[in-house]
N, C-alpha and C positions, 0 to 999 in steps of 0.2 A: 493478472492476465497478460499474456505476451501478444502483442500485435505485430504481425510480420507480413511482408510481401510474400505471396505464394511463390514457391520456387518456379522460375521460368524454365520450361522445357523447350527443346527445339521444335520449330514449326516447319512442317513439310511445305515444299513449294506448292504442291497441289492444294493444301489447306489454305495457305496464304492467298493464293490466286482466287480461290472460290469465295472466301469470306473477308479478305482484307487483313491488314496487320493486327488490328485490335481484336476483332472477333477470332481471328486465326490463333492468336496467342492464348485467348481465353479457352478455346477448345483444346489446344495442345496441352495446356496446363492441367486439363481434366482427362488426359489420356487418349484423345482422338488423334488419329494420324492421317485420315483422309475424309473427304466430304461424304463418301459412301457410308462411313460409320455414323455420320450425323443424320442421315436421311430417314432412319427409323422405318424402313420399308418392311412389310411382312415377309417378303421373300428372303430377308436376311435372318429370320428366326432360326435358331438351332433346330436340328431335326430331332425327333423323339427316338430315333433308332439306337442311340447310345445309352438309353436308360436301362439299368440293370433290373432284372425281374419282370421285364415287359412280356416275354413269351408266356410265363406262368400266369400273369395277370390277365392277359388277353384270353387265354384258354378258359380261365375261370369265368370271366364275364360272358364269353360266347356261350359257354355251357349254361349259364344262368338265363341268358336270353332265349336260347333254344328250348330249354325245359320249363320256362315260365316260372323260375324261382322268384320268391319274395326277396328282394334286395333291400337291405337297410343301411343307409348312410349314417355313420356315427361321427358327429361333428364336435366342434369346440365352441366355447362361449365367447368368441371374439369375432371381429369382422372377417378375418381370414377363414375361420371355421364356418361362419354363416354363409359367406359367398360360395365356399366350396360345396356346402350342402345344396344351395340353390342351383349351382352349376350341375352337380351330379343328378339331382332330381330332373331338371329340365332336359339335359342331354340324354340321359338313359331312357326317359320316356319317349323322346324323339326318335331314339334308336329301336323302339319297339318293346321295351321292358314291360312285362305284364303287370308287375306290382313293384313300386319303389316307395319306400317310406324313409323317415329320418328320425333319429334320436339324438338329442344334445343334452349332456348332463347339466343339471342345475348345480352351479359351483358349490352351493351351500349344502346340498344333499349328497352329492356324489363325488365332488372334487373334479379334477381334470382327467379327461381322456376315457379310454375304454377300461373301466374297472370291473372286477367281478360283480359288484353290486349293480352296476349299470347293465351288465349282461343279463343278470337275473330279471331286471325290470323290462328288458327288451324281449326276453324269451317267450312270454305268453303269445306274442304276435307271430311266432314261429317263422322267423326269417331263415332262409337256407344260406345266405351269404351276408356277412357284415363287411362293409367297406368303410374303414376309418379315413377321415379326411382331416388334415392339419393336426393329426395326433396318431398315436399307435406304436411309434417306434420304441417306446419305453414301456409298453403295456404287456409285459410278459405274462403276468397273472391273468389279466383280462382275456388275452388271446387264448391262453390255455383253457380257461374256464369255458369260453365260448365253444371251443373245439370239443370239450368234454360233453357239451350239450348238443353235439352233432351239427354245429354251425361251422361253415367254412369262413375264413377271415382273410380279407385282402387289405393290407396296410398301405395307405398312401400318406406320406408325411414329408416334411422338410427339416424337422429338428434333428439335432445331432444324436446319433445312437450312443448307447452306453457300451459297456464291455461285451455284452451279449445281445443278440437280436431276438425278438419274439419268434415263436414257432409258427408264424402265420403261413397260410397256404401260398401266399405271394406277397412280396414287399416291393413297392416302388418308392424310392427315396433317393434323390441324387447324392445325399450325404452318407449312404450306406457304404460299407467297404466294398471296393471293387467296381463301383459304378463309374463309368467313363463319361457321363453326361457333364458337360463343361459348366453349365449354369448352376453352380452350387448354392447360389444365393436366392434361388427361386422361392416364392411363397408357397404355402400349401395349396392354394387355389391354382397356381401355375402348374404344380406337379399333377394335379387332377386334370387340368386342361390338356396337358401333354398326353396323359394316359388315354383320355377320351378321344383325343384327336387320332391317336394310334388305333383305337378301337374302331372309330368311324372309317379310317382308311382300310383296316382289315376286313370289316364287314362289307365295304363297297367292293373290294376285290373278290370276295366270295359270293357276290350276287345277293346278299341278304336283303338289301333295300328293294332291289328290282323284283325279287320273288314275292315280296309282301306288299308291293305297291306303296312303299314308304318314301317320302321325299328324303334325299340325303341331307342331313343336318349341316348347316353352315356354321362351323365352329367359331368363326370370327364374330358371330352374333353374341357370343358370351364374353367378349373382351371388355365390356363395361364392368363385369364382375371381376375379371382378372386384374384390370387396372386398379380398381378400388382396393382389392386385397393387397396388391403389391405396395401401394403407397401407404395404406393404413397399417400394414404390418412392419413398416419402416425397414424393408429389406434394401440392400444397396442397389442403386440404379445402375447396374452394369449394362453392357451393350444389349443383352437379351431383354432385360427388364425394361429398359428405356423404350424398346420397340413395342412391347406389350402395353405399357402405359400410354405412349404416344398414340397408338392405334385405338386404344380404348377411349381416350379423350376425344380423338377425331370423330369417332362414331357418336359419342355423347353430344358433342357440340352440334352435330348434324341432326340431332333429335332421335337417333337410333339407340334408345336406352329404355329400359323397362319402366313402367309407370311408378313403381316404388322409388326408384332413384330420382325420377323427375319430381315426385312429391317431396322427397327429402331436400332436394335442392330448392324447391319452392319455399318450404318453411325456413330454410337457412338463408333465404334471400340471395342465392347465387345464380346469376343469369347464365343460361346454357352457352350463349354465344362467346362468353369470355371465361369459360371454365378452365381452370389450371389444376396441375397436380396437387398443389397445396390445398385446393378446395376439397379434394378427396380425403386428404389427411385431417383437415381441421373443421370441415363442415359435415361431410357424410359420415366418416368413420366414428367420431364421438357419439353421434346420435344412435347409430346401430349398436355400438359397444355399450352404451348406457344401459340398455335392456339387460344385457348379460352381466353387467357389473352389479346392478341393484336387484334384479329379479331373475328373469329368464330370457335368453336370447331368441326364443321362439317368436316373439313379436317382430323382431328385426328380420328374421327369416321370412315370416309370412308377408311382411311389407314388400320385401324384394320379390316374392313369388306372385304377389297380387297383380292381376291383369285389369282390374277395374280402377281407373284413375281416381274416382271419388272415394272409394274405400281405401285406396292406397294413401290418399291425402289424410284421411282420418287416422290411419295408423302412423303416418309420419308426424302428425301433430301430437299424438300420444308419446311417440319416441322423443320428440322435442321437449315435452314436459318432463319426462323421466331424466333427460339430459340436464335440464335446469336443476332438478333435485340433486343429481350427481355433482354438479358444479358447486352447489351450496355445501354438500357434505365434504367435498374435496377442500374447499376453502377453510372450513372449520378444522379439518385434519391437518392442514398445512400450518395453520396458526398454532395448533397444539405442538406440532413437530418443532416449530421455531422456539417455543417456550422450553421444550425439553433440551434442545441444543444450546440455547442461551444458558440454561442452568448448568450445563456441562462445560460452559465457556469454550464451546467448540470453535468459535471464530478466532480466538486468540492464538492457539497453537493446535490447529485442526489435525485430527488423526487422519490416517491414510484412507479410511473408509468409514461409512456411517451405517450403524445398525440401530434402528429406532422402532419402538413398540409402545402402543397404548391400548389398554383393555377396552376402550370405547370405540376404537376404530372399526371401519367397515371393510371387510376383507375384499369386497368387490372393487374398492377404490385404491387399495395400497399400491397397485402398479403405477397409477398416475401420480400418487404421492412420491414414490421412489424416483420417478422421472423428474418431477419438479425439484426435489432436493438435489438430484445429480446435477441438474442445470445450474442451480444456485451456488452449490459448493464445489462443483467439479470434483466429485469423489464417487467411487462405486458405492451404491446404497442398497441396503436391504431394509424394507419396511414390512412390519409384521402386524397382524391382527388376530384376535381370537378365532379359532376354528371349532371350538367345542371340545369337551372331554379332556381338557388340559393340553390340547394340541394347538400350536400356532401355525398359521398360514403366512408365508412370506412371498414377496415379490421383489426381484432384484433388477437393478439397471447398472450398466457399466460405462466406463469411459474408454476411449481408444487406448490400446496397449494392454488391456486386461481382458483376456478371454474368460467370460464369466462362468460358463459351464465347466471349463477346465479347472478354474479356481475352486468351484464348489466340489468338484471331484477330488481335487487335492486335499481340501479340508476334510472331506468324508473319510479319506484314507489316513490322514494324520490323527483324526479324532473319531474313532469308530463309535457309532451310535449318535453322532451329532445330528444327523438328518434322518427322518423317517424315509423320505424320498426327495429327489430333486430332478430337475431337467431344464432344458432350454437351449440357448445358443450363445454366441459371443457377447452380445450386448444386452440380452434380457433372459431372465430365468425365474423359475418358481421353485418353492420348496415347502416342506412341512417338517416340523420338529416338535418334540415335547417341550412344554414351557420350562421345564427344569434345565434344558440345554441353552436357554437364552443367555445367561451370563458367559458361558463358554464361547458362544458365537460372537458376542460383543467384544471379547478379547481376541479371538482367533482371526476374525476377518481383517481387522486393521493391521495385525501383525503380518499376515500373509501378503496383503497388498503392499505394505511397506517393503517387504522382501522382494516382490516381483516388479515393482515400479520404481523408477528413479524420481527424485524430487522434481526434476523438470517435467516428467510425464504427469505429475500431479498439478501442474500449472496450466490453466486453460490457454490455448492458442487461438487467436482470431486471425485467420488468414484473409488477406485482401488481394485484389488484383491490380494494385497500383493506382496511380492517379489517372483519371479519365481525361483525355484531351478535351479542351473546351468545345471543339467542333462536334463532339459526340454527346454532349449533354443536351439531349433532345428527346421528344416523344417518339420520333421515328426510330432512334437507336434503342430506346426502351422496348418498343414493339419487336424489333429484331431479336433482342435478347429473349423475349417471351416466346417467339416462334422457334427459337433454338432449343427450347425445353423438350421434354420435361426435365426440370431440375429437382434434386432431392438428395437422399442419402448417398454419399460417396460421389455425387455429381452436383456439387453445391452451386446454387445461383450466384452469379458474380456479385462481388462486393468491392466498391471502389473507395479509395482513401483520398482525402483532401481536406482543405479548410473551406468552410462555407459560412456565410452570414445568415443566421436564422431570422427570417422576416416575419413569420407568423406561426402561431401554434394554437391548438384548441384541445380541450379535454374530450375524449371519446368514451361514451358509456360510463361517465362519472369516475373513471379510474385510470385510463390509458393516456 
């Protein structure tokens, strides 16, 4: 590991005047140029007008509302997908939708996204419009199958597209070619939030709410969901995402959150008054995700939808129990992975990447295993588990410098037939392959990573913010840092370097 001082960037006079030299330097080193950029005011959010595909999407949704269509939201089995489903259900109902339902694939039966098999499962309920949330940009077959069954399809997604787009009736994705929306790092829930904000504005202009005596929805009421999705999906906290998370946290601390989230915070023992972005990622996210990893994300969705605090608490306790089971499974898988890597003498002369598989592993937990191995060894990782019928399901995690989806795309071109399918983004991806291809993948991935990354890029760097002056080592300064948040991906919480004398320590939960 390389431990270095974070490169110091110039501090503007306005930033230094507003925050002082120490805080000013910390903010400048994270790309801030003025105090207005730190304020996280809703008025500074990017406008939805630059989203490509917006006119077509709004026309579809307006037609569906006017004609009383059955709208079906097709989600994903993680927190981003679950919050998107809840946002879509609640906002569309508030806008007067006659019938809105949702369908989320069980990963063990249908796999990821809008597949033809999932379309067939949805078809008996006769929806006129499918709205994908947090998926769909790679669902060429599923979209075509739905359209063949006389369903219209609106794709909302944030994942990177492949070489061709699905033939959907409308696509809203900031990462599709030709989209001028600047916030390319938006979560799937954020993309849907922008689309529904645009729909609310459009309907208001046309007199829709007034003519039907409907109250105009307040879109900020859904920011608890958007904040949770943004942190849990580990998207970079750029300026736009920081505003969304900060505003969501502000509302949650003030008690303006749905009963399901309040119940999950209660079982996680996180007090509302001191809620931080890290609590969304480490307390709420894993409990909702656990349902999708081990069984079905429906329980997580229903908990977020629940308006009864007592019933929500029961669901939250059930999610907590599932999460405990998930943690036990993960621990056992990690121990097995350590055994496999030790047998390969991986620690002596480590390869540039890790590909690891065990026939006993749970496919719902391999993403977490890949993350843990990436953190421990600082290597791109693919962890695989049996998917049935001789097919392996894999989950991949990357390190800075390696764009994971692009790397998988390059592998698929160099080795035709290696993957059945794959998709994802820079830091995380998923794939499926025939078990017979595993030896080829184990050889090909390390070779490709060694080709694309330098030895220095394969050494983990710990950046710190220098030594903190004695006068700033105080609770007051710690609170100042907390108030300057949210901190997170690409906007890291400050770390200070120095020599300290350890005066006391104690073991937490028997292991930390």
